C-alpha positions in Angstrom: 0.1 -0.2 0.2 2.6 2.6 1.0 4.8 1.4 -2.0 1.6 2.2 -4.4 1.3 6.0 -2.6 5.0 6.5 -3.2 4.8 5.5 -6.6 1.7 8.0 -7.2 3.1 10.7 -5.4 6.8 10.3 -7.2 4.6 10.3 -10.6 2.7 13.2 -9.9 5.8 15.2 -8.7 7.5 14.5 -11.9 4.7 15.8 -13.9 4.7 19.0 -11.9 8.2 19.5 -12.3 8.0 18.9 -16.2 4.7 20.9 -16.4 7.0 23.9 -14.6 10.1 23.1 -16.7 8.0 23.5 -20.1 6.0 26.6 -19.1 9.3 28.4 -17.6 10.9 27.7 -21.0 8.3 29.2 -22.8 8.3 32.2 -20.3 12.3 32.6 -20.8 11.9 32.5 -24.8 9.4 34.9 -24.3 11.5 36.9 -22.0 14.3 36.9 -24.5 12.2 38.0 -27.5 11.6 41.1 -25.2 15.0 41.8 -24.1 14.3 41.1 -20.5 16.8 39.5 -17.9 16.9 35.8 -17.9 17.0 35.7 -14.1 13.6 36.7 -13.8 12.5 33.9 -16.4 14.5 31.3 -13.8 12.7 32.9 -10.8 9.4 32.6 -12.7 10.2 28.8 -13.5 11.3 27.9 -10.0 8.0 29.7 -8.3 5.9 27.8 -11.1 7.4 24.3 -10.3 7.1 25.0 -6.7 3.3 26.2 -6.9 2.7 23.2 -9.1 4.0 20.9 -6.5 2.4 22.6 -3.3 -0.8 22.7 -5.2 -0.6 19.0 -6.3 0.5 17.7 -2.9 -2.6 19.4 -1.0 -4.9 18.3 -3.7 -3.3 14.8 -3.5 -3.2 14.7 0.2 -6.8 15.5 0.6 -7.9 12.8 -2.1 -5.7 10.0 -0.1 -7.3 11.4 3.3 -10.8 11.0 1.7 -9.6 7.4 0.5 -8.2 6.3 3.8 -11.7 7.2 5.5 -13.4 5.4 2.9 -11.4 2.3 3.5 -11.6 2.4 7.2 -15.2 3.1 7.2 -16.3 0.6 4.4 -18.0 -2.7 5.1 -17.1 -6.2 3.6 -17.5 -5.8 -0.2 -17.7 -2.1 -0.2 -16.3 -0.5 -3.3 -13.9 2.6 -2.8 -14.6 5.3 -4.9 -12.3 8.1 -6.3 -10.7 9.8 -9.5 -11.0 7.7 -12.9 -7.2 7.4 -13.3 -7.1 5.6 -9.6 -10.2 3.4 -10.2 -7.8 0.1 -11.0 -5.6 0.7 -8.0 -8.7 1.3 -5.9 -10.4 -1.8 -7.3 -7.3 -3.7 -6.1 -7.2 -2.4 -2.7 -10.9 -3.1 -2.1 -10.2 -6.8 -3.0 -7.4 -6.7 -0.5 -9.4 -5.2 2.2 -12.3 -7.6 1.6 -9.5 -10.4 2.2 -8.1 -9.1 5.0 -11.4 -8.9 6.8 -12.2 -12.4 5.7 -8.8 -13.8 6.9 -9.0 -11.8 10.1 -12.9 -13.0 10.9 -11.3 -16.5 10.1 -8.7 -16.2 12.5 -10.8 -14.8 15.0 -13.3 -17.6 14.8 -10.4 -19.8 15.1 -9.0 -18.1 18.1 -12.5 -18.5 20.1 -12.9 -22.1 18.9 -9.3 -22.8 20.3 -9.9 -20.8 23.6 -13.1 -23.2 24.0 -11.1 -26.4 23.4 -8.5 -24.9 25.8 -11.2 -24.3 28.6 -12.7 -27.4 27.9 -9.5 -29.7 28.1 -8.6 -27.7 31.4 -12.0 -28.5 32.9 -11.5 -31.9 32.1 -7.8 -32.0 33.5 -8.9 -30.4 36.8 -11.9 -32.9 37.0 -9.8 -35.8 36.4 -7.0 -34.6 38.6 -9.7 -34.1 41.3 -11.1 -37.8 41.0 -7.3 -39.2 41.2 -6.9 -37.0 44.5 -9.8 -38.3 46.2 -8.6 -42.1 45.5 -7.1 -43.8 48.3 -4.8 -45.7 45.8 -1.4 -44.4 44.4 -1.5 -43.6 40.6 1.3 -42.5 38.5 0.9 -41.7 34.9 4.1 -41.9 32.5 4.9 -41.1 29.2 6.7 -43.4 26.8 9.9 -41.9 27.6 9.2 -42.4 31.3 8.5 -38.9 32.3 6.1 -38.4 34.9 2.8 -36.8 33.4 0.4 -37.1 36.0 0.2 -38.2 39.9 -2.1 -37.9 42.8 -2.2 -36.7 45.8 -1.6 -40.1 47.6 1.2 -40.8 45.2 2.6 -37.1 46.1 2.5 -38.5 50.1 4.0 -41.6 49.2 7.1 -40.1 47.2 7.3 -37.1 50.0 7.2 -34.2 47.4 4.4 -31.9 45.9 2.8 -32.5 42.7 4.2 -29.7 40.9 7.8 -30.7 41.5 7.1 -34.4 40.5 5.4 -33.7 37.0 8.1 -33.6 34.4 10.6 -35.5 36.3 12.1 -39.1 35.2 10.7 -42.0 36.9 14.1 -43.4 38.0 14.7 -39.8 39.8 11.0 -39.8 41.5 10.8 -43.7 42.3 13.3 -44.9 44.9 12.1 -48.4 44.9 14.0 -50.7 42.3 11.6 -53.4 42.2 8.8 -50.7 41.5 10.9 -49.3 38.6 11.5 -52.8 37.2 7.8 -53.3 36.8 7.3 -50.0 34.9 10.1 -50.9 32.7 9.1 -54.2 31.8 5.1 -53.2 31.3 6.5 -50.6 28.8 8.8 -53.1 27.0 5.8 -55.4 26.5 3.8 -52.6 25.1 0.2 -52.4 24.5 -0.6 -56.0 23.7 1.1 -56.9 27.1 -1.0 -58.1 29.9 -0.9 -55.5 32.8 1.9 -56.4 35.4 0.5 -57.3 38.6 2.9 -57.7 41.7 3.4 -57.2 45.1 6.2 -54.8 46.7 7.2 -53.5 50.2 8.2 -49.8 50.3 9.1 -47.8 53.0 7.1 -44.9 53.8 7.9 -42.2 56.6 10.1 -44.8 58.1 7.5 -47.6 58.2 7.8 -50.5 55.6 4.2 -50.7 53.7 3.1 -53.5 51.4 1.5 -52.5 48.3 -0.5 -54.1 45.2 1.0 -53.2 41.9 -1.0 -52.8 38.9 0.8 -51.5 35.9 -0.6 -51.4 32.2 0.0 -49.3 29.0 -2.7 -46.9 27.4 -2.6 -46.7 23.5 -3.6 -44.0 21.1 -5.6 -43.9 17.8 -2.4 -45.8 15.9 -2.3 -48.5 18.7 0.9 -47.1 19.9 1.7 -46.7 23.5 0.7 -43.3 25.0 1.0 -43.8 28.5 2.0 -45.9 31.1 -0.4 -46.1 34.0 0.6 -47.4 37.4 -1.7 -48.1 40.5 -0.7 -49.1 44.1 -3.1 -50.2 46.8 -1.8 -50.1 50.1 -2.4 -53.9 51.5 -1.0 -52.5 55.1 -4.5 -51.9 56.8 -5.8 -55.2 55.5 -3.0 -57.0 56.7 -3.3 -55.6 59.9 -7.6 -56.1 60.3 -7.0 -59.8 58.9 -4.1 -60.4 61.9 -6.4 -58.4 64.5 -9.3 -61.1 63.5 -7.2 -64.1 63.8 -5.9 -62.5 67.3 -9.7 -62.0 68.3 -10.7 -65.5 67.2 -7.8 -66.9 69.0 -8.6 -65.0 72.2 -12.3 -65.5 72.1 -11.6 -69.2 71.7 -9.4 -69.4 74.6 -11.9 -67.2 76.7 -14.9 -69.5 75.6 -12.7 -72.7 76.2 -12.0 -71.7 79.9 -15.5 -71.7 81.3 -16.9 -74.7 79.0 -13.8 -76.9 80.2 -15.0 -76.1 84.0 -18.6 -76.7 83.1 -17.9 -80.0 81.4 -15.7 -81.2 84.2 -18.1 -80.9 86.8 -20.9 -82.0 84.8 -18.8 -85.3 84.1 -18.1 -85.6 87.8 -21.9 -85.6 88.5 -22.5 -87.8 86.1 -20.0 -90.3 87.1 -21.7 -90.1 90.7 -18.7 -88.5 92.4 -20.6 -86.2 94.5 -22.4 -88.4 96.7 -24.0 -85.8 99.3 -26.2 -83.1 98.6 -24.1 -80.5 99.8 -21.3 -81.3 97.1 -24.0 -81.5 94.3 -25.2 -78.2 95.3 -21.4 -76.9 95.3 -21.1 -78.4 91.6 -24.4 -76.8 90.8 -23.3 -73.3 91.9 -19.8 -73.8 90.1 -21.8 -74.7 86.6 -24.2 -71.8 87.1 -21.6 -69.3 87.6 -19.7 -70.5 84.7 -22.4 -70.4 82.7 -23.3 -66.6 83.7 -19.7 -66.1 82.8 -20.1 -67.5 79.4 -23.3 -65.8 78.7 -21.9 -62.2 79.9 -18.8 -63.0 77.5 -21.0 -63.9 74.5 -23.2 -60.5 75.3 -20.2 -58.4 75.5 -18.8 -59.4 72.3 -22.0 -59.4 70.5 -22.7 -56.0 71.9 -19.1 -54.9 71.0 -19.4 -56.4 67.4 -22.8 -54.5 66.8 -21.5 -51.1 68.0 -18.5 -51.8 65.6 -20.8 -52.4 62.9 -23.1 -49.6 63.6 -26.2 -51.8 63.9 -26.4 -51.6 67.9 -29.8 -50.2 68.8 -29.6 -46.9 71.0 -32.5 -45.6 72.8 -31.8 -42.0 73.0 -33.6 -40.1 75.9 -32.7 -37.7 78.6 -30.7 -39.4 81.1 -30.4 -37.9 84.8 -27.0 -38.9 85.6 -27.3 -38.5 89.3 -29.8 -41.1 89.3 -28.3 -43.5 87.3 -25.1 -43.5 89.4 -27.2 -43.9 92.4 -29.2 -47.0 91.2 -25.6 -48.3 90.3 -24.2 -47.9 93.9 -27.2 -49.6 95.1 -26.5 -52.6 93.2 -23.2 -53.0 94.0 -23.3 -52.0 97.5 -24.0 -55.7 99.1 -20.9 -57.1 97.2 -18.7 -54.3 98.5 -20.3 -54.5 102.2 -19.5 -58.2 102.1 -15.9 -57.4 101.5 -15.8 -54.5 104.1 -15.2 -51.5 101.6 -16.5 -48.1 102.1 -18.7 -46.8 99.0 -19.1 -43.2 98.6 -20.8 -40.6 96.3 -19.7 -37.2 95.5 -22.4 -35.7 93.4 -22.7 -32.1 92.3 -25.5 -30.3 93.3 -26.3 -29.0 89.6 -28.2 -31.3 88.0 -26.4 -33.6 85.5 -28.7 -34.3 82.4 -27.5 -36.0 79.2 -29.1 -37.1 76.2 -28.3 -40.9 75.8 -29.2 -44.7 76.3 -29.5 -45.1 79.9 -29.1 -48.5 80.1 -25.6 -48.6 78.2 -24.7 -45.9 80.6 -25.8 -47.5 83.7 -23.9 -50.5 82.2 -20.6 -48.6 82.1 -21.1 -47.5 85.5 -21.6 -50.8 86.8 -18.5 -52.3 85.2 -16.3 -49.8 86.3 -17.6 -50.0 89.9 -17.6 -54.0 89.8 -13.9 -53.6 88.8 -13.1 -51.3 91.5 -14.8 -53.6 94.1 -12.9 -56.8 92.8 -9.5 -55.3 92.5 -9.6 -53.4 95.9 -8.6 -55.0 99.0 -11.0 -55.6 102.0 -11.6 -52.2 104.0 -10.5 -50.3 101.0 -12.5 -47.3 100.0 -14.5 -46.2 96.5 -15.8 -43.3 95.5 -18.3 -42.1 92.8 -18.0 -38.6 91.7 -20.4 -36.7 89.2 -19.6 -33.2 88.1 -20.7 -31.0 85.2 -18.8 -28.8 82.9 -20.9 -25.8 81.7 -17.9 -24.3 79.4 -17.7 -27.9 77.8 -21.4 -28.7 78.1 -20.3 -32.2 79.4 -20.9 -34.6 82.4 -17.8 -36.0 84.0 -18.1 -39.3 85.9 -15.2 -41.0 87.9 -14.6 -44.1 89.9 -11.8 -44.1 92.4 -10.4 -46.8 94.5 -7.8 -47.7 97.1 -7.1 -50.9 95.4 -3.9 -52.7 93.8 -3.5 -49.9 90.6 -2.1 -50.5 87.4 1.5 -49.6 85.9 1.6 -47.7 83.0 2.5 -50.4 80.3 -0.7 -51.9 81.5 -2.8 -48.8 81.6 -2.3 -48.3 77.8 -3.7 -51.6 77.1 -6.6 -52.2 79.8 -9.3 -51.0 77.2 -8.4 -53.6 74.6 -10.3 -56.8 73.6 -9.4 -59.7 76.1 -6.6 -57.7 77.9 -6.1 -58.6 81.4 -3.2 -57.6 83.7 -1.3 -60.7 84.0 -0.7 -60.4 87.8 -4.3 -59.8 88.7 -5.6 -62.9 87.0 -5.7 -65.0 90.1 -7.1 -61.8 92.1 -10.5 -61.8 90.2 -12.0 -63.6 87.2 -12.9 -61.8 83.9 -13.7 -61.8 80.4 -11.3 -58.7 79.5 -14.1 -57.3 77.5 -15.8 -55.1 79.8 -13.4 -52.1 79.5 -13.5 -52.5 75.9 -17.4 -52.5 75.8 -17.2 -49.4 78.1 -14.9 -47.6 75.6 -17.1 -48.4 72.8 -20.5 -47.3 74.6 -18.6 -44.0 75.5 -16.8 -43.4 72.6 -18.5 -44.2 69.5 -22.2 -44.1 71.0 -22.0 -41.1 73.0 -19.2 -39.1 71.4 -17.5 -38.9 74.7 -14.0 -39.7 76.4 -13.0 -42.2 78.7 -9.7 -42.7 80.5 -7.5 -44.0 83.6 -5.4 -42.6 86.1 -3.5 -44.8 88.2 -0.5 -45.7 90.3 0.6 -49.0 90.9 0.0 -49.7 94.8 -1.9 -46.7 95.0 -5.4 -47.3 93.6 -6.8 -46.4 90.2 -9.3 -43.7 89.0 -11.6 -44.6 86.0 -13.2 -41.4 84.2 -15.7 -40.9 81.4 -17.3 -37.4 80.2 -20.1 -37.3 77.7 -21.8 -34.5 76.0 -25.2 -33.4 77.2 -26.7 -33.3 74.0 -26.2 -34.9 70.4 -25.4 -31.2 69.0 -22.9 -30.9 71.7 -21.4 -34.2 70.7 -21.1 -33.3 67.0 -19.5 -29.8 68.0 -17.0 -31.9 70.2 -16.5 -34.3 67.3 
């Protein structure tokens, strides 16, 4: 465009100079005929040339300014008007303008389409990343060059680095476990047609050795070539722990069930064999059998209750419970047993009402279990105290059972609430199943969203305590 304008202006300037020279020559000849000085003729020639140039520049400038406005304001397909001698050039300019605008419109449409596709692709990537991040399994996606393309939050935690620093790195630099790198490499060498590799590896994670099930497979593109390598690791540590816990539970439960059954069988066999000749001996055997039967029934009931609570199918009858009245009923139930052992049983109940929302029978069972343990493991002449208090700040009720009994060592205190755990030195002092305190913990913590604990000094007595929120709303806030 600029080249065309320069050519036109140059041509006009040359024409102006030619016209000026022509007119000047005629003037010079006329001046010589008249006998006039030639300098006046030269001056006239220059003035004529300059005048023609200025006139042409002003005229052409106005014409091109009108042409510029016409080009800018004209729409697609607009024919630019102008002098007849410029019409071929103007027609070419109009066609060039139309093609330029069409190309500009096409590029804008293409740009919008690319922006939409980029937005959709980014949204899909974020959604896929969100799905991967909520997965418990470790997911690592690599390129065919074994560069990390994507990882989820679980993988970042296992590797010990953030996602941004892992992406784009080589698998050999990110994965430290040699066996896992071999699985990834062998899967890539097998290609698309190969079966996914399945194996089990042990990986050090935060100082602990964890077992993982590894599944590694190739993803292909539209040409059936490897486009990515996906590795998924599933943590088997928790499953192994649960399996071991189940095995230990079955073993301990079998042992606890076998003990009363063996005792009952022995005394029944003696009765069948006629070894109990007198009525007094038979009544003694009957009493032992009945006691072992009750013990067996309590053991089975406790196991069933614990299993139901853990499974979340235990039926809870929630109501407003007066803890003061609940404790007084429990004390009345245990008092004859304590009196027979010469033990003093006291209560310290705050004057402010302690009302909670919960299951009255289950809470009373907790208090009875704690009182029963205190009576069994406190020597004759000892003292047992039950205290009830309320905390308006945390909106909870605190119950504590203190005794002057044998006490519990710190090592045993950490395990007394576990299933079937009993202090080895106290097994001869009193019989038990080892499930009472575990059931208490389930009732307080799982059912009532409270807390239970122990404070004890060996040889100086123990203090078992629990606290529960006054209402379900307070329990949810506390949780």
